[in-house]
C-alpha positions, 0 to 999 in steps of 0.5 A: 430779062429783068430790070436792076435798081442801082445805087443812083435811087433817091427812094421817091417810090415812083418806081413802085406806084407804077408796077403792073405786077408788085415786084418793086418793094423797099429796101433797107437804102434803096427800092428792090425789084424782085427779078422773078416776079418782075414782067420787064415792062419797063414802066419803073425805068420810063418813071425812074426821075434819076434813072436809076434802074437799068435792064439787068 
């Protein structure tokens, strides 16, 4: 199951820098996760300082 970033995202980039498969990219206002590339490892969620990432 892929993870999803909600509107609480502050665009700090920690999720993207910790993603082992580079499934997270900067979007228009928040970062977004490519659910086809996401391997559901959870590193993004565990590194998010504002808890803006959860399982979809």
